[in-house]
Residue frames as a rotation matrix with the C-alpha (Angstrom) as fourth column:
MET 1
-0.846 -0.207 0.492 143.92
0.513 -0.061 0.856 73.99
-0.147 0.977 0.157 93.06
PRO 2
-0.372 0.763 -0.528 141.53
0.023 -0.561 -0.827 76.85
-0.928 -0.320 0.191 92.70
ASP 3
-0.005 0.452 0.892 139.04
0.995 0.091 -0.040 77.33
-0.099 0.887 -0.450 89.89
ALA 4
-0.802 -0.263 -0.536 139.00
0.245 -0.964 0.106 80.80
-0.545 -0.047 0.837 88.35
PHE 5
0.061 0.906 0.419 135.79
0.985 0.014 -0.174 82.61
-0.163 0.423 -0.891 87.33
ASN 6
0.089 -0.003 -0.996 137.03
0.434 -0.900 0.041 86.18
-0.897 -0.436 -0.079 87.45
LEU 7
-0.863 -0.500 0.074 137.50
0.275 -0.342 0.899 86.67
-0.424 0.796 0.433 83.69
ARG 8
-0.618 0.730 0.291 133.77
0.280 -0.142 0.949 86.98
0.735 0.668 -0.116 83.18
PRO 9
-0.930 0.342 -0.130 132.08
0.023 -0.302 -0.953 89.08
-0.366 -0.890 0.273 85.91
LEU 10
-0.460 0.853 0.248 128.32
0.848 0.338 0.409 88.75
0.265 0.398 -0.878 85.77
ARG 11
-0.657 0.319 -0.684 126.29
0.116 -0.853 -0.509 91.92
-0.745 -0.414 0.523 85.39
GLU 12
0.380 0.877 0.294 123.24
0.575 0.024 -0.818 93.06
-0.724 0.480 -0.495 83.48
PRO 13
-0.269 -0.498 0.824 124.17
0.958 -0.223 0.179 94.50
0.094 0.838 0.538 80.00
THR 14
0.304 0.430 0.850 122.27
0.444 -0.854 0.272 97.69
0.843 0.295 -0.450 80.87
ALA 15
0.561 -0.140 -0.816 123.94
0.813 -0.095 0.575 98.18
-0.158 -0.986 0.060 84.27
THR 16
0.626 -0.349 0.698 125.38
0.084 -0.860 -0.504 101.66
0.776 0.374 -0.509 84.78
ASP 17
0.692 -0.469 0.549 127.16
-0.698 -0.242 0.674 101.05
-0.183 -0.849 -0.495 88.15
PRO 18
-0.060 -0.864 -0.499 130.46
-0.878 0.284 -0.385 99.14
0.474 0.415 -0.776 88.36
LEU 19
-0.199 -0.008 0.980 129.07
-0.796 0.585 -0.157 96.27
-0.572 -0.811 -0.123 90.43
ALA 20
0.123 0.132 -0.984 129.25
-0.770 0.638 -0.011 92.66
0.626 0.759 0.180 89.24
LEU 21
0.762 0.109 0.638 129.11
-0.511 0.707 0.489 89.13
-0.398 -0.699 0.595 90.60
ILE 22
-0.157 -0.793 -0.589 132.26
-0.834 0.426 -0.352 87.10
0.530 0.436 -0.728 90.40
LEU 23
0.756 0.509 -0.412 131.40
-0.267 0.814 0.516 83.46
0.598 -0.280 0.751 91.18
GLY 24
0.384 -0.567 -0.729 133.16
0.749 0.653 -0.114 82.10
0.540 -0.502 0.675 94.26
ILE 25
-0.733 -0.680 0.029 134.11
0.545 -0.611 -0.574 85.57
0.408 -0.404 0.819 95.43
GLY 26
-0.210 0.735 -0.645 131.05
0.767 -0.286 -0.575 87.78
-0.607 -0.615 -0.504 95.71
VAL 27
0.794 0.485 0.366 129.74
0.607 -0.661 -0.441 91.16
0.028 0.572 -0.820 94.52
CYS 28
-0.174 -0.959 -0.224 132.68
0.861 -0.259 0.437 93.30
-0.477 -0.117 0.871 93.34
ASP 29
0.740 0.209 -0.639 133.24
-0.055 -0.929 -0.367 96.86
-0.670 0.307 -0.676 92.33
LEU 30
0.584 -0.492 0.646 135.01
0.798 0.492 -0.348 96.51
-0.147 0.719 0.680 88.97
GLU 31
0.678 -0.367 0.636 136.30
0.079 -0.824 -0.560 100.12
0.730 0.430 -0.530 88.91
GLN 32
0.493 -0.460 0.738 137.79
-0.846 -0.451 0.283 100.01
0.203 -0.764 -0.612 92.39
ASN 33
-0.067 -0.458 -0.886 138.84
-0.257 0.866 -0.428 96.29
0.964 0.199 -0.176 92.23
THR 34
-0.801 -0.130 0.585 137.28
-0.594 0.045 -0.803 95.64
0.078 -0.990 -0.114 95.60
VAL 35
-0.622 0.628 -0.468 134.91
0.490 0.778 0.392 93.12
0.610 0.015 -0.792 97.03
MET 36
-0.483 0.544 0.686 131.75
-0.622 -0.765 0.168 94.79
0.616 -0.345 0.708 98.26
ALA 37
0.354 0.624 0.697 130.08
-0.912 0.396 0.109 91.64
-0.207 -0.674 0.709 99.63
TRP 38
-0.709 -0.695 -0.123 131.87
-0.706 0.700 0.108 88.27
0.011 0.163 -0.986 100.02
CYS 39
0.162 0.739 -0.654 130.04
-0.545 0.619 0.565 85.08
0.823 0.265 0.503 99.26
ALA 40
0.140 -0.071 0.988 129.45
-0.956 0.249 0.153 82.77
-0.257 -0.966 -0.033 102.18
TRP 41
-0.221 -0.293 -0.930 131.10
-0.562 0.818 -0.125 79.32
0.797 0.495 -0.345 101.88
ASN 42
0.700 0.320 0.638 129.99
-0.682 0.563 0.467 76.28
-0.210 -0.762 0.613 103.89
VAL 43
-0.159 -0.883 -0.443 132.91
-0.825 0.365 -0.432 73.92
0.543 0.296 -0.786 104.48
ASP 44
0.864 0.359 0.354 132.49
-0.489 0.765 0.418 70.26
-0.121 -0.535 0.836 105.35
VAL 45
-0.104 -0.981 -0.165 135.77
-0.941 0.151 -0.303 68.58
0.322 0.124 -0.938 106.30
LYS 46
0.958 0.253 0.139 136.15
-0.281 0.924 0.257 64.79
-0.064 -0.286 0.956 106.39
PRO 47
0.435 -0.865 0.250 139.42
0.012 0.284 0.959 62.79
-0.900 -0.414 0.134 106.80
SER 48
-0.398 -0.691 0.603 140.07
0.614 0.287 0.735 62.34
-0.681 0.663 0.310 103.05
ARG 49
-0.329 0.274 0.904 138.01
0.823 -0.386 0.417 65.13
0.463 0.881 -0.099 101.49
VAL 50
-0.675 0.239 -0.698 136.80
0.255 -0.812 -0.525 68.71
-0.692 -0.532 0.488 101.85
THR 51
-0.240 0.677 0.696 133.48
0.931 -0.042 0.362 69.89
0.275 0.735 -0.620 100.30
MET 52
-0.763 -0.004 -0.647 132.81
0.227 -0.938 -0.263 73.62
-0.606 -0.347 0.716 99.94
THR 53
-0.247 0.773 0.584 129.44
0.960 0.112 0.257 75.00
0.133 0.625 -0.770 98.87
THR 54
-0.762 0.114 -0.637 127.98
0.147 -0.928 -0.342 78.42
-0.630 -0.355 0.690 98.25
GLN 55
0.120 0.815 0.567 124.87
0.986 -0.029 -0.167 79.99
-0.119 0.578 -0.807 96.77
GLN 56
-0.765 -0.381 -0.518 125.13
0.311 -0.924 0.221 83.41
-0.563 0.008 0.826 95.04
GLU 57
0.270 0.818 0.507 122.53
0.957 -0.169 -0.237 85.79
-0.108 0.550 -0.828 93.60
PHE 58
-0.521 -0.357 -0.775 122.95
0.197 -0.934 0.298 89.14
-0.830 0.003 0.557 91.89
GLY 59
-0.453 0.466 -0.760 120.26
-0.834 -0.524 0.176 90.68
-0.316 0.713 0.626 89.68
SER 60
0.610 0.719 -0.334 118.98
-0.792 0.566 -0.227 87.96
0.026 0.403 0.915 87.37
PHE 61
-0.045 -0.736 -0.676 122.07
-0.473 0.611 -0.634 85.81
0.880 0.291 -0.375 88.04
ALA 62
0.425 0.086 0.901 122.10
-0.880 0.272 0.389 83.00
-0.212 -0.958 0.192 90.55
ALA 63
0.230 -0.400 -0.887 124.23
-0.424 0.779 -0.462 79.91
0.876 0.482 0.010 90.97
ASP 64
0.890 -0.098 0.445 125.09
-0.348 0.485 0.803 77.14
-0.295 -0.869 0.397 93.35
ILE 65
0.216 -0.885 -0.412 128.78
-0.686 0.163 -0.709 76.10
0.694 0.436 -0.572 93.48
GLU 66
0.907 -0.025 0.421 130.01
-0.310 0.638 0.705 72.91
-0.286 -0.769 0.571 95.01
ARG 67
0.282 -0.884 -0.372 133.70
-0.690 0.083 -0.719 72.02
0.667 0.460 -0.586 95.13
THR 68
0.930 -0.059 0.363 135.06
-0.217 0.709 0.671 68.74
-0.297 -0.703 0.646 96.55
VAL 69
0.154 -0.950 -0.271 138.77
-0.802 0.040 -0.595 68.04
0.577 0.309 -0.756 96.88
SER 70
0.921 0.158 0.356 139.64
-0.349 0.742 0.573 64.51
-0.174 -0.652 0.738 97.91
VAL 71
-0.080 -0.993 -0.091 142.87
-0.993 0.087 -0.082 62.68
0.089 0.084 -0.992 98.52
ASN 72
0.944 0.235 0.231 143.40
-0.256 0.965 0.065 58.89
-0.208 -0.120 0.971 97.90
GLY 73
0.448 -0.864 0.230 147.04
0.833 0.497 0.244 57.89
-0.325 0.082 0.942 98.36
ARG 74
-0.545 -0.728 -0.416 149.02
0.432 -0.669 0.605 60.20
-0.719 0.150 0.679 96.05
THR 75
-0.577 0.483 0.659 145.97
0.680 -0.163 0.715 61.13
0.453 0.860 -0.235 93.91
VAL 76
-0.721 0.382 -0.577 144.23
0.100 -0.768 -0.633 64.44
-0.685 -0.514 0.516 94.41
ARG 77
-0.477 0.636 0.607 140.75
0.843 0.135 0.521 64.71
0.250 0.760 -0.600 92.81
SER 78
-0.828 0.245 -0.504 139.07
-0.023 -0.913 -0.406 68.01
-0.560 -0.325 0.762 92.34
HIS 79
-0.489 0.742 0.459 135.38
0.841 0.262 0.473 68.10
0.230 0.617 -0.752 91.31
THR 80
-0.832 0.273 -0.482 133.61
-0.061 -0.910 -0.410 71.44
-0.551 -0.312 0.774 90.85
ARG 81
-0.399 0.790 0.466 129.96
0.911 0.287 0.295 71.80
0.099 0.542 -0.834 89.94
VAL 82
-0.913 0.225 -0.339 128.24
-0.176 -0.969 -0.171 75.08
-0.367 -0.097 0.925 88.99
ARG 83
-0.454 0.834 0.315 124.48
0.889 0.447 0.100 75.00
-0.057 0.325 -0.944 88.71
ASN 84
-0.892 0.241 0.382 122.57
-0.068 -0.908 0.414 77.88
0.447 0.343 0.826 87.14
THR 85
-0.475 0.768 -0.430 119.63
0.859 0.299 -0.414 78.76
-0.189 -0.567 -0.802 89.41
GLY 86
-0.678 0.155 -0.718 118.88
-0.071 -0.987 -0.146 82.14
-0.731 -0.048 0.680 87.88
ARG 87
0.299 0.939 -0.172 116.32
-0.114 -0.144 -0.983 83.33
-0.948 0.313 0.064 85.35
GLY 88
0.812 -0.066 -0.580 118.56
-0.581 -0.187 -0.792 83.34
-0.056 0.980 -0.190 82.28
THR 89
0.716 -0.632 -0.296 121.76
0.351 0.693 -0.630 81.92
0.603 0.348 0.718 80.95
LEU 90
0.838 -0.518 -0.170 124.91
0.042 -0.251 0.967 81.99
-0.543 -0.818 -0.188 83.02
PRO 91
0.870 -0.491 0.056 127.61
0.016 -0.084 -0.996 83.34
0.493 0.867 -0.065 80.71
ILE 92
0.746 -0.634 0.205 130.81
-0.364 -0.129 0.922 82.20
-0.558 -0.763 -0.327 82.47
TYR 93
0.324 -0.784 -0.529 134.38
-0.484 0.343 -0.805 81.44
0.813 0.517 -0.268 81.54
TRP 94
0.805 0.010 0.594 135.57
-0.552 0.379 0.743 78.66
-0.218 -0.925 0.310 83.82
PHE 95
0.418 -0.710 -0.567 139.04
-0.181 0.546 -0.818 77.13
0.890 0.444 0.100 84.03
PRO 96
0.865 -0.225 -0.449 140.99
0.502 0.396 0.769 75.34
0.005 -0.890 0.455 86.64
HIS 97
0.587 -0.722 0.366 143.97
-0.507 -0.680 -0.529 77.22
0.631 0.125 -0.766 87.91
PRO 98
0.915 -0.181 -0.360 146.20
0.346 0.811 0.471 74.50
0.206 -0.556 0.805 89.23
PHE 99
0.514 -0.826 0.230 149.47
-0.857 -0.500 0.123 74.92
0.013 -0.260 -0.965 91.00
TYR 100
0.962 -0.232 -0.142 151.75
0.215 0.969 -0.124 72.09
0.167 0.089 0.982 89.94
PRO 101
0.459 -0.876 -0.144 155.32
-0.044 -0.185 0.982 71.66
-0.887 -0.445 -0.124 90.98
HIS 102
0.677 -0.301 -0.672 157.87
-0.735 -0.221 -0.641 72.25
0.044 0.928 -0.371 88.23
PRO 103
0.877 -0.387 0.284 159.78
0.326 0.915 0.239 69.05
-0.352 -0.117 0.928 87.34
ASP 104
0.150 -0.926 -0.346 163.46
-0.224 -0.373 0.900 69.07
-0.963 -0.058 -0.263 86.59
THR 105
-0.648 -0.273 0.711 162.74
0.590 0.411 0.696 67.86
-0.482 0.870 -0.105 82.99
ASP 106
-0.921 0.304 -0.245 160.82
-0.389 -0.766 0.512 69.47
-0.032 0.566 0.824 80.13
GLU 107
-0.530 0.778 -0.337 157.84
0.268 0.531 0.804 67.01
0.804 0.336 -0.490 80.33
LEU 108
-0.782 0.263 0.566 155.06
-0.573 -0.660 -0.485 68.62
0.246 -0.704 0.667 82.41
CYS 109
-0.385 0.736 0.556 151.83
-0.429 0.391 -0.814 66.71
-0.817 -0.552 0.165 82.20
LYS 110
-0.972 0.183 -0.147 149.64
-0.035 0.506 0.862 64.36
0.232 0.843 -0.486 80.11
LEU 111
-0.416 0.896 0.155 145.84
-0.840 -0.314 -0.442 64.38
-0.347 -0.315 0.883 79.77
ASN 112
-0.561 0.261 0.786 143.39
0.120 0.965 -0.234 61.52
-0.819 -0.037 -0.572 79.33
LEU 113
0.540 0.790 0.291 141.69
0.510 -0.031 -0.860 63.17
-0.670 0.613 -0.420 76.39
PRO 114
0.066 -0.531 0.845 142.81
0.988 -0.081 -0.128 64.58
0.136 0.844 0.519 73.04
ILE 115
0.450 0.061 -0.891 144.23
0.346 -0.932 0.110 68.11
-0.823 -0.358 -0.440 73.15
CYS 116
0.135 -0.527 0.839 145.59
0.957 -0.149 -0.248 70.54
0.255 0.837 0.485 70.68
PHE 117
0.582 -0.056 -0.811 147.20
0.278 -0.924 0.264 73.97
-0.764 -0.379 -0.522 70.76
PRO 118
0.985 -0.163 0.049 148.79
-0.017 -0.383 -0.924 76.16
0.170 0.909 -0.380 68.12
GLU 119
0.141 -0.989 -0.031 152.53
0.832 0.136 -0.538 76.28
0.536 0.050 0.842 67.41
ASN 120
0.930 0.135 0.343 153.97
-0.071 -0.847 0.527 78.57
0.362 -0.515 -0.777 70.08
PRO 121
0.098 -0.987 0.126 157.31
-0.458 -0.157 -0.875 79.46
0.883 0.028 -0.468 71.64
GLY 122
-0.068 -0.108 0.992 156.53
-0.991 -0.103 -0.079 77.87
0.111 -0.989 -0.100 75.02
TYR 123
-0.150 0.167 0.974 155.15
-0.499 0.838 -0.221 74.31
-0.854 -0.519 -0.042 74.67
GLU 124
-0.296 0.169 -0.940 154.75
-0.858 0.385 0.339 71.30
0.420 0.907 0.031 72.37
GLN 125
0.699 0.498 0.514 153.30
-0.651 0.740 0.169 67.83
-0.296 -0.452 0.841 72.65
ALA 126
-0.401 -0.899 0.178 156.04
-0.817 0.439 0.374 65.13
-0.414 0.005 -0.910 73.01
PRO 127
-0.378 0.197 -0.904 155.75
-0.548 0.740 0.391 61.75
0.746 0.643 -0.172 71.26
SER 128
-0.931 0.014 -0.365 155.09
0.279 0.673 -0.685 60.34
0.236 -0.740 -0.630 74.77
GLY 129
0.026 0.995 0.095 151.84
0.720 -0.084 0.689 62.40
0.694 0.050 -0.719 74.89
PHE 130
0.090 -0.087 -0.992 153.20
0.899 -0.421 0.119 64.69
-0.428 -0.903 0.041 77.61
ILE 131
0.909 0.066 0.412 153.03
0.210 -0.926 -0.315 68.49
0.360 0.373 -0.855 77.15
ARG 132
0.227 -0.883 -0.411 156.62
0.943 0.093 0.321 69.63
-0.245 -0.461 0.853 77.36
ARG 133
0.662 -0.131 -0.738 158.34
-0.018 -0.987 0.159 72.96
-0.749 -0.092 -0.656 77.58
LYS 134
0.671 -0.562 0.483 160.43
0.603 0.036 -0.797 74.22
0.431 0.826 0.363 74.66
GLY 135
0.086 -0.730 0.678 163.76
0.001 -0.681 -0.733 75.83
0.996 0.064 -0.058 75.48
TRP 136
0.941 0.264 -0.212 163.70
0.184 0.125 0.975 74.55
0.284 -0.956 0.069 79.04
PRO 137
-0.401 0.568 -0.719 164.38
0.851 -0.059 -0.522 76.07
-0.339 -0.821 -0.459 81.53
GLN 138
-0.723 0.286 0.629 161.78
0.224 -0.765 0.604 78.63
0.654 0.578 0.489 80.74
GLU 139
-0.568 0.600 -0.563 159.28
0.706 0.003 -0.708 80.56
-0.423 -0.800 -0.426 82.83
GLY 140
-0.512 0.391 -0.765 156.33
-0.039 -0.900 -0.434 82.79
-0.858 -0.192 0.476 82.27
TYR 141
-0.892 0.255 -0.372 154.70
-0.402 -0.074 0.913 81.44
0.205 0.964 0.169 79.04
TYR 142
-0.386 0.859 0.337 150.91
-0.305 0.226 -0.925 80.92
-0.871 -0.460 0.175 79.01
GLN 143
-0.883 0.083 -0.463 149.15
-0.437 0.216 0.873 78.76
0.173 0.973 -0.154 76.45
LEU 144
0.009 0.943 0.334 145.46
-0.867 0.174 -0.467 77.85
-0.498 -0.285 0.819 76.20
LEU 145
-0.932 -0.205 0.299 144.64
-0.080 0.920 0.383 74.18
-0.354 0.333 -0.874 75.37
ASP 146
-0.129 0.911 -0.392 141.72
-0.978 -0.051 0.202 73.19
0.164 0.410 0.897 73.21
HIS 147
-0.978 -0.178 0.111 140.07
-0.200 0.950 -0.239 69.99
-0.062 -0.256 -0.965 74.35
ASP 148
-0.225 0.929 -0.295 136.86
-0.277 0.229 0.933 68.02
0.934 0.292 0.205 74.05
ALA 149
-0.843 -0.072 0.533 135.39
-0.532 -0.030 -0.846 68.10
0.077 -0.997 -0.013 77.61
ALA 150
-0.007 0.900 -0.437 132.76
-0.632 0.335 0.699 65.38
0.775 0.281 0.566 77.05
TYR 151
0.669 0.129 -0.732 134.02
0.408 0.759 0.507 63.43
0.622 -0.638 0.455 80.06
PRO 152
0.944 -0.292 -0.157 136.03
0.003 -0.465 0.885 64.19
-0.331 -0.836 -0.438 83.23
LEU 153
0.593 -0.805 -0.002 139.51
-0.321 -0.234 -0.918 65.48
0.738 0.545 -0.397 82.56
ILE 154
0.905 -0.411 -0.112 142.42
0.304 0.439 0.845 63.74
-0.298 -0.799 0.523 84.28
ILE 155
0.665 -0.745 0.051 145.84
-0.572 -0.552 -0.607 65.41
0.480 0.375 -0.793 84.37
ILE 156
0.864 -0.478 -0.160 148.82
0.495 0.747 0.443 63.14
-0.092 -0.462 0.882 85.03
GLN 157
0.662 -0.719 0.211 152.14
-0.622 -0.684 -0.380 64.65
0.418 0.120 -0.900 86.02
SER 158
0.773 -0.540 -0.333 155.20
0.601 0.791 0.112 62.47
0.203 -0.287 0.936 86.36
ILE 159
0.848 -0.386 0.363 157.77
-0.434 -0.899 0.056 64.40
0.305 -0.204 -0.930 88.31
ARG 160
0.349 -0.832 -0.430 161.43
0.886 0.443 -0.139 64.05
0.306 -0.333 0.892 88.97
CYS 161
0.803 -0.083 0.590 162.36
-0.192 -0.973 0.125 66.92
0.564 -0.214 -0.798 91.32
SER 162
-0.236 -0.866 -0.441 165.61
0.576 0.241 -0.781 67.53
0.783 -0.438 0.442 93.04
VAL 163
0.113 0.251 -0.961 165.68
0.986 -0.149 0.077 68.88
-0.123 -0.956 -0.264 96.55
ARG 164
-0.814 -0.514 -0.271 167.08
0.473 -0.857 0.204 72.14
-0.337 0.038 0.941 95.27
SER 165
-0.789 0.534 0.303 163.79
-0.022 -0.519 0.854 72.80
0.614 0.668 0.422 93.41
LEU 166
0.033 0.823 -0.567 161.53
0.728 0.368 0.578 71.99
0.684 -0.432 -0.587 96.39
PRO 167
0.278 0.105 0.955 160.47
-0.361 -0.910 0.205 74.72
0.890 -0.402 -0.215 98.82
ARG 168
0.909 0.069 0.412 161.11
-0.414 0.266 0.870 72.33
-0.050 -0.961 0.271 101.70
ALA 169
0.452 -0.811 -0.371 164.75
-0.168 0.332 -0.928 71.75
0.876 0.482 0.014 100.71
ALA 170
-0.154 -0.531 0.833 165.70
-0.900 -0.274 -0.341 72.06
0.409 -0.802 -0.435 104.38
THR 171
0.711 0.514 0.479 164.21
-0.676 0.687 0.266 68.61
-0.193 -0.513 0.836 105.01
GLY 172
-0.293 -0.942 0.165 167.22
-0.803 0.336 0.492 66.94
-0.519 0.012 -0.855 103.41
LEU 173
0.550 0.535 0.641 165.06
-0.104 0.806 -0.583 64.63
-0.829 0.254 0.499 101.29
PRO 174
-0.602 -0.735 0.313 166.85
0.187 0.251 0.950 62.97
-0.776 0.630 -0.013 98.36
SER 175
-0.645 0.375 -0.666 165.64
-0.764 -0.306 0.568 63.30
0.009 0.875 0.483 94.77
PHE 176
-0.604 0.522 0.602 162.42
0.059 0.783 -0.620 61.33
-0.795 -0.339 -0.503 94.33
PRO 177
-0.895 0.443 0.054 159.97
0.075 0.030 0.997 60.28
0.440 0.896 -0.060 91.61
SER 178
-0.631 0.773 -0.067 156.33
0.106 0.001 -0.994 61.09
-0.768 -0.635 -0.083 92.16
GLU 179
-0.799 0.460 0.387 153.09
0.432 -0.007 0.902 61.20
0.418 0.888 -0.193 90.22
THR 180
-0.721 0.613 -0.323 150.21
-0.087 -0.543 -0.835 63.61
-0.687 -0.574 0.445 90.65
THR 181
-0.721 0.586 0.370 146.81
0.604 0.270 0.750 63.02
0.340 0.764 -0.549 89.15
THR 182
-0.773 0.495 -0.396 144.12
-0.104 -0.716 -0.690 65.69
-0.626 -0.492 0.605 89.19
ALA 183
-0.545 0.673 0.500 140.57
0.837 0.396 0.379 65.26
0.058 0.625 -0.779 87.86
HIS 184
-0.836 0.369 -0.407 138.35
-0.284 -0.924 -0.255 68.11
-0.470 -0.098 0.877 86.69
SER 185
-0.030 0.910 0.413 134.71
0.344 0.397 -0.851 68.00
-0.939 0.117 -0.325 85.61
PRO 186
-0.276 -0.035 0.960 133.72
0.960 0.044 0.278 68.38
-0.052 0.998 0.022 81.98
GLY 187
0.489 0.528 0.694 133.26
0.663 -0.742 0.099 71.89
0.567 0.412 -0.713 80.63
ASN 188
0.410 -0.389 -0.825 135.95
0.736 -0.393 0.551 73.56
-0.539 -0.833 0.125 82.78
ARG 189
-0.379 -0.522 0.764 136.35
0.828 -0.561 0.027 76.56
0.415 0.643 0.644 80.58
PHE 190
0.457 0.523 -0.719 136.16
0.808 -0.583 0.089 79.88
-0.373 -0.621 -0.689 82.32
């Protein structure tokens, strides 16, 4: 489940060249859409977790990023920390970009904190608290959620998938219920 920082490249307001820092990626040429210098990631792998760290500097901007993904049974926890080590503010947009399986029902996920979003053609909040699709089956609608990120965010997804919807359909597995829980740190807006 990657985090995304690319919507707010970091560069000095007076810069005349197209270079900018994209956290987690490196120094990029925004006109050519190319990476000029990749950031270096240190990866520490343990049996039930992976921790990835990097330090980046560009002009007055500097940051340390640490990402830990751990597995405990059927629960995946993702914890990302960005620490500003530069001279000024670090103006970033930060959001998790999870890849969740699509269930065979309209209910997608439920969060452990209050959320709200405007009336829209794609999603609504069900009486059960789950975010659900409108007009299911539907693909391709994007909706921002507004939430109070004063404490860690936990996303719960109760899934009923049929083998037809799974990429590994050739395994011959029957339909099965599952639950996926993902945790994100407070302030995950990018």
